[in-house]
C-alpha positions in Angstrom: -26.4 -2.2 -46.7 -29.4 -4.5 -46.7 -32.8 -2.8 -45.8 -34.6 -3.7 -42.6 -36.4 -7.0 -42.8 -37.9 -8.3 -39.6 -38.0 -12.0 -40.4 -34.5 -11.9 -41.8 -33.2 -10.0 -38.8 -34.7 -12.6 -36.5 -33.1 -15.4 -38.4 -29.8 -13.6 -38.4 -30.0 -13.2 -34.6 -30.5 -16.9 -34.2 -27.6 -17.7 -36.5 -25.4 -15.3 -34.6 -26.2 -17.0 -31.3 -25.4 -20.5 -32.7 -22.1 -19.3 -34.2 -21.1 -17.5 -31.1 -21.6 -20.7 -29.0 -19.7 -22.8 -31.5 -16.8 -20.4 -31.5 -16.7 -20.3 -27.7 -16.5 -24.1 -27.6 -13.7 -24.1 -30.1 -11.7 -21.5 -28.3 -12.2 -23.3 -25.0 -10.8 -26.5 -26.5 -7.8 -24.6 -27.8 -7.3 -23.0 -24.4 -7.3 -26.4 -22.7 -4.6 -27.6 -25.0 -2.6 -24.5 -24.3 -2.8 -25.0 -20.6 -1.5 -28.5 -21.0 1.5 -27.2 -23.0 2.1 -24.6 -20.3 2.1 -27.2 -17.6 4.7 -29.2 -19.6 6.9 -26.1 -19.9 6.7 -25.5 -16.2 7.7 -29.1 -15.5 10.7 -28.7 -17.8 11.7 -25.4 -16.1 11.0 -23.2 -19.1 9.2 -20.5 -17.1 9.8 -17.6 -19.5 8.3 -19.5 -22.4 5.4 -20.4 -20.2 4.8 -16.8 -19.3 4.6 -15.8 -23.0 2.0 -18.5 -23.7 0.1 -17.5 -20.6 -0.2 -13.9 -21.9 -1.8 -15.1 -25.1 -4.0 -17.4 -23.1 -5.2 -14.5 -21.0 -6.1 -12.5 -24.1 -8.0 -15.5 -25.5 -9.9 -15.9 -22.3 -10.9 -12.2 -22.5 -12.0 -12.6 -26.1 -14.2 -15.6 -25.1 -15.8 -13.5 -22.4 -16.6 -10.9 -25.1 -18.2 -13.6 -27.2 -20.3 -14.6 -24.2 -21.5 -11.1 -23.7 -22.4 -10.7 -27.4 -24.3 -14.0 -27.2 -26.2 -12.7 -24.2 -27.1 -9.5 -26.1 -28.3 -11.4 -29.2 -30.5 -13.5 -27.0 -31.9 -10.4 -25.4 -32.7 -8.9 -28.8 -34.5 -12.1 -29.7 -36.5 -12.0 -26.5 -37.4 -8.4 -27.0 -37.7 -8.4 -30.8 -41.0 -6.5 -30.6 -39.1 -3.5 -29.2 -36.5 -3.9 -31.9 -39.1 -4.1 -34.7 -40.5 -0.6 -33.9 -40.4 2.0 -36.6 -38.2 4.5 -34.8 -34.9 6.3 -35.6 -33.4 5.3 -32.2 -33.7 2.0 -30.4 -35.9 1.6 -27.3 -34.3 1.9 -23.9 -34.9 -1.9 -23.3 -32.8 -2.9 -26.3 -30.5 0.2 -26.8 -27.6 -1.3 -24.8 -27.7 -4.5 -26.8 -27.9 -2.8 -30.1 -25.1 -0.4 -29.3 -22.9 -3.2 -28.0 -23.4 -5.4 -31.1 -22.7 -2.5 -33.5 -19.6 -1.4 -31.6 -18.0 -4.9 -30.9 -19.0 -6.9 -33.9 -15.9 -5.8 -36.0 -13.6 -7.2 -33.3 -14.9 -10.7 -34.0 -14.4 -13.1 -36.9 -18.1 -14.1 -37.3 -19.7 -13.2 -40.6 -23.2 -13.7 -39.2 -22.5 -11.1 -36.6 -21.2 -8.7 -39.2 -24.3 -9.1 -41.2 -26.5 -8.5 -38.2 -24.5 -5.3 -37.5 -25.1 -4.0 -41.0 -28.8 -4.6 -40.6 -29.0 -2.7 -37.3 -26.9 0.2 -38.7 -29.2 0.5 -41.7 -32.3 0.5 -39.5 -31.1 3.3 -37.2 -29.2 5.5 -39.7 -25.7 6.8 -40.3 -25.5 9.4 -37.5 -26.6 7.0 -34.8 -24.2 4.4 -36.1 -21.2 6.8 -36.0 -22.1 7.9 -32.5 -22.2 4.3 -31.4 -18.9 3.5 -33.0 -17.3 6.5 -31.2 -19.3 5.7 -28.0 -20.2 9.4 -27.6 -23.0 9.0 -25.1 -21.5 6.0 -23.4 -24.3 3.8 -24.7 -22.0 0.8 -25.1 -21.8 -1.5 -22.0 -18.8 -0.9 -19.7 -18.2 -4.6 -19.6 -17.9 -4.7 -23.4 -15.5 -1.8 -23.4 -13.3 -3.5 -20.8 -13.1 -6.6 -22.9 -12.2 -4.6 -26.0 -9.3 -2.8 -24.1 -6.0 -4.1 -25.3 -3.3 -4.1 -22.6 -0.5 -6.3 -21.4 -1.5 -8.6 -18.5 0.1 -7.7 -15.2 2.8 -9.9 -13.7 0.5 -10.8 -10.8 -2.1 -12.1 -13.1 0.4 -14.1 -15.2 1.8 -15.7 -12.0 -1.8 -16.5 -10.8 -2.5 -18.2 -14.1 0.7 -20.2 -13.9 0.0 -21.2 -10.3 -3.5 -22.4 -11.1 -2.3 -24.4 -14.2 0.6 -26.0 -12.2 -1.9 -26.9 -9.5 -4.4 -28.3 -11.9 -1.8 -30.5 -13.6 0.1 -31.5 -10.4 3.3 -29.6 -11.3 5.5 -28.5 -8.4 5.8 -24.8 -9.1 5.0 -21.6 -7.1 5.4 -17.9 -8.0 8.7 -16.4 -7.0 6.9 -13.4 -5.6 6.3 -15.3 -2.3 9.9 -14.8 -1.3 10.0 -11.0 -1.6 9.5 -10.6 2.2 12.8 -12.4 2.8 14.9 -9.7 1.1 17.8 -8.3 3.1 16.4 -4.8 3.1 14.3 -5.5 6.1 17.4 -6.3 8.2 19.1 -3.1 7.1 16.1 -1.0 8.1 16.0 -2.7 11.5 19.6 -2.0 12.2 19.1 1.6 11.2 16.4 2.0 13.8 18.5 0.4 16.5 21.4 2.7 15.7 19.1 5.6 16.1 17.8 4.4 19.4 21.2 3.8 21.1 22.2 7.5 21.3 18.9 8.3 23.0 19.5 5.7 25.7 23.0 6.9 26.3 21.9 10.5 26.6 19.3 9.5 29.1 21.9 7.7 31.2 24.2 10.7 31.1 21.5 13.0 32.2 20.5 10.7 35.0 24.2 10.5 36.2 24.4 14.3 35.9 21.3 14.7 38.0 22.7 12.3 40.6 26.1 14.1 40.8 24.3 17.5 41.1 22.0 16.2 43.8 24.9 14.9 46.1 26.6 18.3 46.8 23.2 19.9 47.4 22.4 17.4 50.1 25.8 17.9 51.7 25.6 21.7 51.7 22.2 21.9 53.3 22.2 22.1 57.0 20.7 19.2 59.0 17.1 19.6 60.1 15.2 17.9 62.9 13.4 14.7 62.0 15.6 14.0 59.0 16.5 10.5 57.9 19.6 8.7 59.2 21.5 9.9 56.1 20.9 13.5 57.2 22.1 12.7 60.8 25.5 11.7 59.3 25.9 15.1 57.8 25.5 16.6 61.3 29.1 15.5 62.1 30.4 18.0 59.5 29.4 21.3 61.3 31.9 20.9 64.3 34.8 22.0 62.2 33.0 25.3 61.5 32.2 25.8 65.2 35.8 24.9 66.2 37.1 27.5 63.8 34.9 30.1 65.4 36.1 29.0 68.8 39.7 29.4 67.6 39.0 32.9 66.6 37.4 33.6 69.9 40.4 32.1 71.8 42.8 34.1 69.6 40.9 37.3 70.4 40.7 36.6 74.2 44.4 37.4 74.9 44.0 40.9 73.6 43.2 42.4 77.1 46.5 41.2 78.6 48.4 42.7 75.7 46.7 46.0 76.3 47.5 46.0 80.0 51.2 45.2 79.2 51.4 48.2 76.9 49.8 50.4 79.5 52.3 49.2 82.2 55.2 49.7 79.8 54.1 53.2 79.1 53.9 54.0 82.8 57.3 52.5 83.4 58.8 54.7 80.6 57.1 57.7 82.1 58.6 57.0 85.6 62.1 56.8 84.0 61.7 60.2 82.5 60.9 61.7 85.9 
């Protein structure tokens, strides 16, 4: 690795900034052409092919964002070059994040100027510090850089959002199919299930009400009429006469008993007279 040389390091920083800007412009032009191709595919109805191209486009956009961050860190090192030029085994806090991010992310780029700058920084701060930065032991690397370096498949929502924006930008009549998910027949099945569960409850309540009414009617008829009741209770007063007539019948049936006793007494006396 080349030894630390302040003038050379400053020149290398400037070259890295220029090359990062040039590479960004190149990739942006390629992305624009890719978007035009995707719009053509959508217009022809080749949605699956367009999705594959969009995934690569998303990865390229993330890489461009990484280049922008590295450019920002290189400019920060130029602005704070006095802190970087100090004779210390570890970078100053003001430039530590920039140094760690360049050392950690430079191998993921295709810029030779940035690779040379990385070697200069690693030689200045030593092997142990460089290994710790490569493994990101203390979390010194920026979280934004770590997210840009994370390799993962774009989600379906993000792909559809890209396709929708591209179709809108190139006046292509296309919309994501996820907008029609709410019209699935599952909602109707769920509603019918709730209705079927509610119907027995209504029937049970009606039965209980009918039962209460049927139970209440005989109770009203059995209770004796009271003074000051409603006209309905007056109608029930016509029912007691059969009970009183029955009692009267018993009384009338019991009233002839004295004549029957007198007749027996007379018959006994008549029999006694015959014996004499």
